[in-house]
C-alpha positions as CSV (number, residue, x, y, z in Angstrom):
1,M,-18.3,-23.0,-12.6
2,K,-18.9,-20.1,-14.9
3,Q,-18.4,-17.8,-12.1
4,N,-15.1,-19.5,-11.0
5,L,-13.8,-19.2,-14.7
6,K,-14.8,-15.7,-14.8
7,L,-12.8,-15.0,-11.5
8,L,-9.9,-17.0,-12.9
9,L,-9.7,-15.1,-16.2
10,S,-10.0,-11.7,-14.4
11,A,-7.2,-12.7,-12.1
12,I,-4.9,-13.7,-15.2
13,L,-5.9,-10.4,-16.9
14,I,-5.1,-8.4,-13.8
15,L,-1.7,-10.1,-13.3
16,G,-0.8,-9.6,-16.9
17,L,-1.6,-5.9,-16.8
18,T,0.3,-5.7,-13.6
19,F,3.3,-7.5,-15.1
20,A,3.2,-5.5,-18.1
21,T,3.0,-2.2,-16.4
22,S,5.7,-3.4,-14.0
23,C,7.9,-4.3,-16.9
24,Q,7.1,-1.0,-18.7
25,T,7.8,1.0,-15.5
26,T,11.1,-1.0,-15.0
27,Q,12.2,-0.5,-18.6
28,Q,11.5,3.3,-18.3
29,E,13.4,3.4,-15.1
30,D,16.3,1.5,-16.6
31,T,16.4,3.7,-19.6
32,H,16.3,6.5,-17.6
33,A,19.2,5.6,-15.3
34,K,21.2,4.6,-18.4
35,E,20.7,7.8,-20.2
36,E,21.2,10.1,-17.2
37,G,24.1,7.7,-15.6
38,V,21.8,7.5,-12.3
39,E,22.3,4.6,-10.0
40,T,19.8,3.8,-7.1
41,I,21.2,2.8,-3.9
42,T,19.0,1.5,-1.3
43,I,19.7,1.3,2.7
44,L,17.7,-0.7,4.8
45,Q,17.9,-0.3,8.7
46,T,16.6,-1.9,11.8
47,A,17.1,-0.9,15.3
48,D,16.4,-1.7,19.0
49,I,14.8,-5.2,18.2
50,H,15.3,-5.9,22.0
51,G,15.1,-9.6,21.5
52,Q,11.6,-9.5,19.9
53,L,11.8,-12.3,17.4
54,M,7.9,-12.9,16.7
55,P,5.1,-10.7,15.8
56,H,3.5,-8.9,18.6
57,Q,1.3,-6.0,19.5
58,E,2.4,-2.6,18.4
59,M,1.0,0.6,19.6
60,F,0.1,3.5,17.3
61,I,-1.4,7.0,17.5
62,E,-4.3,7.8,15.3
63,N,-6.5,10.7,15.3
64,G,-5.2,11.2,18.9
65,E,-6.3,7.7,20.0
66,F,-3.9,4.7,21.0
67,V,-4.6,1.7,18.7
68,F,-2.9,-1.5,18.8
69,K,-1.9,-3.5,15.7
70,E,0.0,-6.9,15.1
71,R,3.7,-5.9,13.9
72,G,7.1,-7.1,13.8
73,G,8.8,-10.7,13.5
74,V,12.5,-11.1,12.3
75,A,11.3,-13.7,9.6
76,N,8.9,-11.1,8.4
77,I,11.6,-8.7,8.3
78,Q,13.6,-11.2,6.1
79,T,11.0,-11.2,3.7
80,I,11.1,-7.4,3.3
81,F,15.0,-7.7,3.1
82,K,14.5,-10.4,0.0
83,Q,11.7,-8.2,-1.7
84,V,13.8,-5.1,-1.7
85,K,16.9,-6.9,-2.9
86,A,15.0,-8.3,-5.7
87,E,13.8,-4.7,-6.5
88,N,17.2,-3.3,-6.4
89,P,19.7,-6.1,-7.1
90,G,23.3,-5.5,-6.1
91,G,22.1,-2.1,-4.9
92,T,21.0,-2.9,-1.4
93,V,22.9,-2.4,1.8
94,I,21.3,-3.7,5.0
95,V,22.4,-2.7,8.6
96,D,21.2,-3.1,12.3
97,G,21.8,-0.3,14.8
98,G,22.1,-2.4,18.0
99,D,20.2,-3.3,21.1
100,L,19.3,-6.6,19.5
101,I,20.2,-9.4,22.1
102,Q,18.3,-8.0,25.1
103,G,14.8,-7.3,26.1
104,S,12.9,-10.6,26.0
105,A,12.9,-13.8,27.8
106,V,14.3,-15.9,25.2
107,A,17.1,-13.4,25.1
108,A,17.6,-13.5,29.0
109,L,17.3,-17.3,29.3
110,S,19.8,-17.9,26.6
111,E,22.1,-15.0,27.2
112,G,21.7,-14.0,23.7
113,A,22.7,-17.5,22.3
114,V,19.7,-17.8,20.2
115,F,20.5,-14.8,17.8
116,G,23.6,-16.0,16.1
117,P,21.9,-18.6,14.0
118,V,18.9,-16.2,13.3
119,I,21.2,-13.4,12.2
120,K,23.4,-15.6,10.3
121,A,20.4,-16.6,8.1
122,M,19.3,-13.2,7.4
123,D,20.6,-10.7,4.8
124,Y,22.4,-8.3,7.0
125,D,25.5,-6.8,5.8
126,F,26.8,-5.5,9.1
127,L,25.6,-4.7,12.6
128,I,26.5,-2.6,15.4
129,P,26.5,-3.1,19.2
130,G,23.9,-0.9,21.2
131,N,24.1,0.2,24.8
132,W,22.3,-3.2,26.0
133,E,24.6,-5.5,24.3
134,V,26.8,-5.7,27.4
135,I,24.1,-7.0,29.5
136,F,25.5,-10.7,29.8
137,G,28.8,-9.4,30.5
138,S,31.6,-8.3,27.8
139,Q,32.7,-11.7,27.0
140,K,29.2,-12.8,26.3
141,M,28.9,-9.8,24.0
142,R,31.9,-10.8,22.2
143,D,30.8,-14.3,21.7
144,V,27.1,-13.6,20.5
145,L,28.2,-10.8,18.0
146,A,30.9,-13.3,16.7
147,S,28.3,-16.0,16.2
148,Y,26.3,-13.8,13.8
149,G,28.9,-14.4,11.0
150,K,28.5,-11.0,9.9
151,P,30.8,-7.7,10.0
152,V,30.3,-6.0,13.3
153,V,31.5,-2.4,13.3
154,C,32.2,0.2,16.1
155,A,34.9,2.9,16.5
156,N,34.8,3.5,20.2
157,I,34.7,0.3,22.0
158,Y,38.1,-0.9,23.3
159,D,39.3,-3.8,25.2
160,E,40.6,-2.8,28.5
161,A,43.4,-5.2,28.9
162,S,45.0,-4.8,25.5
163,T,43.8,-1.3,24.9
164,D,42.9,-2.5,21.2
165,M,39.8,-1.4,19.4
166,L,37.5,-4.3,19.7
167,Y,35.9,-4.1,16.3
168,P,36.7,-2.2,12.9
169,P,35.7,1.4,13.3
170,Y,34.1,1.5,9.6
171,I,32.9,-0.6,6.7
172,V,33.3,0.4,3.0
173,K,31.1,-1.0,0.4
174,E,31.1,-0.5,-3.4
175,V,27.7,-0.7,-4.6
176,K,26.9,-0.3,-8.4
177,G,30.2,1.8,-8.7
178,V,29.0,4.0,-5.8
179,K,31.6,3.9,-3.0
180,L,29.6,3.9,0.3
181,G,31.5,4.3,3.9
182,F,29.8,3.6,7.3
183,I,31.5,4.6,10.8
184,S,29.7,3.4,13.6
185,Y,29.7,4.6,17.2
186,N,28.1,3.0,20.7
187,D,27.1,5.5,23.6
188,P,30.2,6.4,25.3
189,E,28.0,6.4,28.5
190,V,27.2,2.7,28.7
191,P,29.1,2.1,31.9
192,I,26.9,4.6,33.4
193,R,23.5,3.8,31.8
194,Q,23.7,0.2,32.4
195,N,24.8,-1.7,35.5
196,P,28.5,-0.9,35.7
197,S,29.4,-4.5,36.2
198,F,28.0,-5.5,32.6
199,S,30.7,-3.6,30.7
200,K,33.8,-4.6,33.0
201,G,36.8,-5.1,30.8
202,L,35.7,-2.8,28.0
203,I,36.4,1.0,27.5
204,F,34.0,3.3,25.8
205,K,35.7,6.5,24.2
206,Q,34.0,9.8,23.0
207,L,33.4,10.3,19.4
208,E,35.7,13.5,19.5
209,D,38.7,11.0,19.9
210,N,38.7,9.9,16.3
211,I,35.5,11.0,14.3
212,E,37.4,13.6,12.4
213,P,40.3,11.5,11.2
214,L,38.1,8.8,10.3
215,I,35.8,11.0,8.2
216,K,39.1,12.3,6.7
217,E,40.5,8.7,5.9
218,L,37.3,7.7,4.4
219,K,36.9,10.9,2.4
220,E,40.2,11.7,1.2
221,E,42.1,8.5,1.4
222,Q,39.7,5.8,0.5
223,G,37.5,8.1,-2.0
224,V,34.2,7.4,-0.4
225,D,31.3,8.9,-2.3
226,I,28.6,8.8,0.3
227,L,29.3,8.7,4.1
228,F,27.0,7.3,6.8
229,L,27.4,7.7,10.5
230,V,25.5,4.7,12.2
231,T,25.2,5.9,15.9
232,H,23.6,4.4,18.8
233,L,23.4,7.6,20.8
234,G,19.9,8.7,21.0
235,I,17.8,11.2,18.8
236,S,18.7,14.4,20.6
237,K,22.6,13.8,20.6
238,Q,22.3,12.5,16.9
239,L,20.5,15.7,15.8
240,Y,23.0,17.9,17.7
241,L,25.8,15.9,15.9
242,A,24.4,16.8,12.5
243,D,24.9,20.3,13.4
244,Q,28.5,20.1,14.0
245,E,31.3,21.0,11.7
246,Q,33.2,18.1,12.9
247,I,31.1,15.8,10.8
248,K,31.3,17.7,7.5
249,G,31.6,15.1,4.8
250,V,28.9,12.9,6.3
251,D,25.9,12.7,4.5
252,F,23.4,10.8,6.8
253,I,23.3,9.7,10.5
254,L,21.6,6.3,10.8
255,G,20.5,6.9,14.3
256,N,19.5,4.3,17.0
257,D,18.5,3.9,20.7
258,T,15.6,6.4,21.3
259,H,13.1,4.1,19.4
260,E,11.6,7.1,17.6
261,R,9.6,6.5,14.3
262,I,11.1,9.0,12.0
263,R,9.3,9.1,8.8
264,K,10.9,12.0,7.1
265,P,14.9,12.6,7.5
266,L,15.6,15.4,10.0
267,Q,17.8,17.9,8.2
268,G,20.9,19.2,10.1
269,K,23.4,21.6,9.2
270,Y,25.8,18.9,7.7
271,A,23.6,15.7,7.6
272,Q,20.3,14.2,7.9
273,V,19.0,11.9,10.6
274,V,16.7,8.9,10.5
275,E,15.6,6.5,13.3
276,P,13.6,3.5,12.4
277,G,11.5,2.7,15.6
278,A,11.9,-0.7,17.5
279,F,11.0,-4.1,18.4
280,A,11.4,-5.4,14.7
281,S,8.1,-3.4,13.9
282,F,9.7,-1.1,11.4
283,V,12.3,-1.1,8.7
284,G,13.7,2.1,7.6
285,R,14.2,2.4,3.9
286,L,16.4,5.0,2.2
287,D,16.7,5.3,-1.7
288,L,19.3,7.4,-3.0
289,D,19.7,8.3,-6.7
290,V,23.3,8.9,-7.4
291,K,25.1,10.4,-10.4
292,D,28.9,10.8,-10.7
293,G,29.2,9.9,-7.0
294,K,26.6,12.7,-5.9
295,I,23.4,12.2,-4.4
296,V,20.8,13.7,-6.9
297,D,17.5,12.6,-5.4
298,Q,16.4,10.7,-2.4
299,R,13.3,8.9,-1.0
300,Y,12.6,7.6,2.5
301,E,10.1,5.3,4.0
302,L,9.3,3.8,7.4
303,I,8.0,0.3,6.5
304,D,5.5,-1.2,9.1
305,V,6.3,-5.0,9.4
306,D,2.9,-6.1,9.0
307,P,2.8,-10.0,8.9
308,A,-0.4,-9.9,6.9
309,V,1.5,-7.9,4.2
310,Y,5.0,-9.6,4.7
311,P,4.5,-13.3,5.5
312,A,7.5,-14.9,7.6
313,D,10.4,-16.1,5.5
314,P,10.1,-20.0,6.0
315,V,13.8,-20.5,6.5
316,V,14.3,-17.9,8.9
317,Q,11.1,-18.7,10.7
318,Q,12.1,-22.2,11.0
319,I,15.5,-21.1,12.7
320,V,13.6,-18.9,15.1
321,D,11.2,-21.5,16.0
322,K,14.0,-24.2,16.6
323,Q,15.9,-21.6,18.7
324,M,12.7,-20.7,21.0
325,A,11.7,-24.1,21.6
326,P,13.6,-25.0,24.6
327,Y,12.2,-22.1,26.3
328,K,8.6,-21.9,25.0
329,Q,6.8,-23.9,27.8
330,K,8.5,-21.6,30.6
331,M,7.8,-18.4,28.5
332,E,4.2,-19.2,28.1
333,R,3.3,-19.7,31.9
334,V,0.6,-17.4,32.8
335,L,0.9,-15.4,36.1
336,G,-2.2,-13.2,35.9
337,Y,-4.3,-10.9,33.6
338,T,-4.7,-7.5,32.7
339,S,-8.0,-5.8,31.7
340,T,-6.3,-2.7,30.6
341,P,-3.6,-2.2,28.0
342,L,-0.1,-2.4,29.4
343,Y,2.3,-0.4,27.4
344,R,5.6,1.7,27.9
345,Y,5.7,4.4,25.1
346,L,4.9,7.8,27.1
347,V,7.9,9.9,28.3
348,V,6.3,10.6,31.7
349,E,4.3,8.1,32.8
350,N,3.1,4.5,31.6
351,P,0.5,1.9,33.0
352,M,3.2,-0.8,32.7
353,D,5.6,1.0,35.1
354,N,2.8,1.9,37.4
355,M,1.9,-1.6,37.8
356,I,5.6,-2.5,38.4
357,T,6.1,0.3,41.1
358,D,2.8,-0.4,42.8
359,A,4.0,-4.0,43.0
360,V,7.2,-3.1,44.8
361,R,5.6,-0.6,47.2
362,W,3.0,-3.4,48.0
363,K,5.7,-6.0,48.6
364,T,8.0,-3.9,50.6
365,G,5.7,-1.5,52.4
366,V,8.0,1.5,51.5
367,D,7.0,5.2,51.2
368,I,8.1,5.2,47.5
369,A,9.1,2.7,45.1
370,I,11.1,3.6,42.0
371,S,12.1,2.1,38.6
372,N,14.2,3.3,35.7
373,G,12.6,5.1,32.8
374,F,13.0,2.1,30.6
375,R,12.0,2.4,26.7
376,F,11.6,-1.1,25.8
377,S,8.7,-3.9,25.9
378,T,6.0,-4.6,23.6
379,P,2.2,-4.0,24.6
380,I,0.0,-6.3,26.3
381,V,-3.6,-5.8,25.0
382,P,-6.9,-7.4,26.1
383,D,-8.8,-9.3,23.5
384,E,-12.4,-9.5,22.9
385,T,-12.7,-11.2,26.2
386,G,-11.8,-8.0,27.9
387,K,-8.6,-9.6,29.3
388,A,-5.1,-10.4,28.3
389,P,-2.9,-13.0,30.0
390,I,0.5,-11.8,31.6
391,T,2.9,-14.6,31.1
392,Y,6.6,-15.1,32.4
393,S,7.8,-13.9,29.0
394,D,6.1,-10.7,29.4
395,V,7.7,-10.2,32.6
396,W,11.1,-10.3,31.0
397,N,10.0,-8.0,28.3
398,M,9.2,-5.5,31.0
399,L,12.1,-6.1,33.2
400,P,15.0,-7.8,31.2
401,V,17.4,-7.4,34.2
402,N,16.1,-9.7,37.1
403,E,18.0,-7.9,39.9
404,N,17.2,-8.3,43.9
405,V,15.1,-5.5,45.2
406,K,16.8,-2.9,47.3
407,I,15.5,-0.7,50.0
408,G,17.0,2.4,51.7
409,K,16.1,5.9,53.1
410,A,16.6,9.1,51.8
411,T,15.6,12.7,53.0
412,G,13.0,14.7,51.1
413,K,15.6,17.2,50.1
414,Q,17.7,14.3,48.5
415,I,14.6,13.1,46.8
416,Q,13.6,16.4,45.1
417,D,17.4,17.0,44.4
418,W,17.5,13.8,42.6
419,M,14.3,14.4,40.8
420,E,15.8,17.7,39.4
421,K,18.8,15.8,38.2
422,E,16.7,13.1,36.5
423,L,14.4,15.7,34.8
424,H,17.4,17.3,33.5
425,N,18.6,14.0,32.0
426,V,15.5,13.7,30.0
427,F,14.6,17.3,29.1
428,A,18.0,19.2,29.1
429,E,18.0,22.1,26.5
430,K,21.5,21.2,25.6
431,P,21.2,17.7,23.8
432,L,24.8,16.5,25.3
433,E,23.3,16.8,28.6
434,R,20.6,14.4,28.0
435,F,21.2,10.9,29.6
436,G,19.5,7.6,29.6
437,G,15.8,6.8,29.0
438,W,12.6,8.5,30.1
439,V,11.4,10.0,33.4
440,I,12.0,8.0,36.5
441,R,8.8,5.9,37.4
442,F,7.4,5.8,40.9
443,S,4.6,4.7,43.0
444,G,3.5,6.5,46.5
445,M,4.7,9.8,45.3
446,E,3.1,12.5,42.9
447,M,5.0,15.0,41.2
448,T,4.4,18.1,38.7
449,F,7.0,19.7,36.8
450,N,8.0,22.2,34.0
451,A,10.0,20.4,31.4
452,N,11.1,23.5,29.9
453,A,12.3,25.3,33.2
454,P,15.8,25.9,33.8
455,K,18.1,23.2,35.3
456,G,17.2,22.6,39.0
457,Q,14.0,24.5,38.7
458,R,11.9,21.9,37.1
459,V,10.0,20.3,40.0
460,Q,7.0,22.4,40.9
461,S,5.4,20.1,43.5
462,I,6.0,16.5,45.2
463,T,3.7,14.9,47.7
464,V,4.2,11.5,49.3
465,G,1.2,9.7,50.6
466,G,-0.9,12.7,49.9
467,Q,1.3,14.9,52.0
468,P,3.9,17.7,50.8
469,L,7.5,16.6,50.6
470,D,9.2,17.2,54.1
471,P,12.7,18.0,53.2
472,N,14.0,16.8,56.4
473,R,12.1,13.7,56.6
474,L,13.6,10.3,56.1
475,Y,11.6,8.4,53.7
476,T,11.8,4.7,52.8
477,M,12.2,3.9,49.2
478,G,12.5,0.6,47.2
479,A,14.2,-0.1,43.9
480,C,16.2,-2.7,42.0
481,L,19.9,-3.3,42.8
482,R,22.3,-2.3,40.1
483,R,25.2,-4.4,40.3
484,G,28.6,-2.5,40.2
485,E,27.2,0.6,42.1
486,P,28.1,1.5,45.7
487,D,26.0,0.4,48.7
488,H,24.5,4.1,48.9
489,M,23.0,4.1,45.4
490,L,19.5,3.5,45.0
491,C,18.5,3.5,41.1
492,R,21.0,6.0,40.6
493,M,20.1,8.2,43.4
494,P,23.3,8.7,45.7
495,N,23.7,8.8,49.4
496,A,20.8,6.7,50.6
497,V,21.2,5.5,54.1
498,E,20.3,2.1,55.8
499,T,20.5,0.4,52.5
500,Q,19.6,-3.3,52.2
501,V,19.5,-5.9,49.4
502,L,16.6,-8.1,50.1
503,D,16.5,-12.0,49.3
504,Y,13.8,-11.8,46.5
505,T,14.0,-10.4,43.0
506,I,11.9,-7.8,41.0
507,H,10.4,-10.7,38.9
508,D,9.5,-12.4,42.3
509,V,7.6,-9.3,43.3
510,I,5.7,-9.1,40.0
511,E,4.7,-12.9,40.1
512,E,3.5,-12.7,43.8
513,Y,1.7,-9.4,43.0
514,L,-0.2,-10.8,40.0
515,K,-1.1,-14.2,41.9
516,E,-2.5,-12.0,44.7
517,K,-4.4,-9.8,42.5
518,G,-5.4,-12.4,39.8
519,T,-6.4,-9.6,37.2
520,V,-5.0,-5.9,37.3
521,A,-6.2,-2.9,35.4
522,P,-3.2,-0.3,35.7
523,K,-3.8,3.2,34.0
524,T,-2.0,6.4,33.9
525,D,-3.3,8.4,37.1
526,G,-1.3,11.6,36.9
527,R,1.2,10.6,39.5
528,A,3.8,12.4,37.1
529,K,2.7,15.4,35.3
530,A,4.5,18.1,33.1
531,L,2.6,21.3,33.3
532,D,4.1,22.8,30.2
533,L,3.7,19.9,27.6
534,P,0.6,18.5,26.0
535,A,-0.5,15.2,27.4
536,P,0.5,12.5,26.8
537,V,4.2,13.1,26.1
538,L,5.3,10.9,23.2
539,S,8.8,12.3,22.4
540,Q,11.6,14.4,23.9
541,L,12.1,16.2,20.7
542,P,11.6,20.0,21.0
543,N,11.4,22.6,18.0
544,V,11.6,19.8,15.3
545,D,9.2,18.8,12.6
546,Y,8.4,15.3,13.9
547,T,5.5,13.6,15.5
548,F,5.6,10.2,17.2
549,R,2.7,7.9,15.6
């Protein structure tokens, strides 16, 4: 009893001291702000949530090793939103940078419908569409984004029929007497990056079409003090943009798309660039001290969404649970097990994609199976038993487009030329020539390359089935159908011959493969290797003070 009393008194004393210190600090800050005329503005940013509503395993790099920790959960993010807004009442703006409604089973099974009630209950001030928002078709995208009940902003998506801009190009918010402007852009290459059928009915224009007049309008006509671009372009293009005179007047680029975990803003010639990770695992926090409309100091933090630190907001969690309930039983069905961690964070080769392409080659019997260099999917990590279940939900995380398998033939020369093109898309020296995700994944083929070599000279060797690639031989290949592409295309590779769409889907293949194998143990095995980059390759950013961790 005495021990409990002592503990209680100690706790009260600590709380009292903490409260007193907090009050004193707050009073000092308030006095300083009043004396100096400084106001603090806070910007919170999420990005590339990819349908991940619940906490999940997340991968980090610590001391050169991969470690996995539980992170994420949109209800946990709402707790962060509320805490920060309480710290800076009337001074916080919250934005999401797109790729929200795709990338999970519940996203696919509901065609994005589950997100409306969730986002409506959260404290976002506005959101932008990402390149994957079109996955369920342009009309479904409009319906889902309208269901948020929040402003949606984008300056370069137009309705094909009316030629009208689909959303307002910018939003202006006055916070603590400081006028903030936010202009948003989606990737103009959406109709190429995604299956062309997804974005039918929409036109995606280039930034150059209106970026300078919009900046001028906000700075000169509307008198905006601090100007942000919220862009879903990928980190390379966003850094390039930060160096271009056409964006003079922009203070920050709130970047999205590449899932990079920027922990210190990257300084360009005209603007600073940030990007806040993915999968609801992180929230970017930018604090700006502003005096007379000018930034006099700044702080940036990438907040880990640790459920042990930020418990789920009960209101949002209740809505999430209700929205997921109809799909829960189907999502939890176990298809097989893995005894090694399955993840997809490495630019060149990943265990998860090795399993997928191995499964396609196993099912179809082709010489080479290929898959897109996707960036999304949360890790699957064995527990203390040495295994982790692979569920129906996990398959949707890995492959959020369940298309039919497609096979065809291509010559060795076609394959090498295509790989040169795909490597250029990933490692082009000029950022504007970079395109899509990471290196194409494959099974049945081994390739070495120099990432920093000139265009068309990167591939150093390719073998198929252990034999050097024969430029004149026809090789059989398997991939996923991309609806809207010509028959001769295989996973963006043109001019394949004898193409055939099979009567089973990529999900069917994975399920059958796992049923046959029972437990798999995929690893990186060197089937793709960059000779001039340290392994593993964690980012595409050359010559920049940044490390993915």
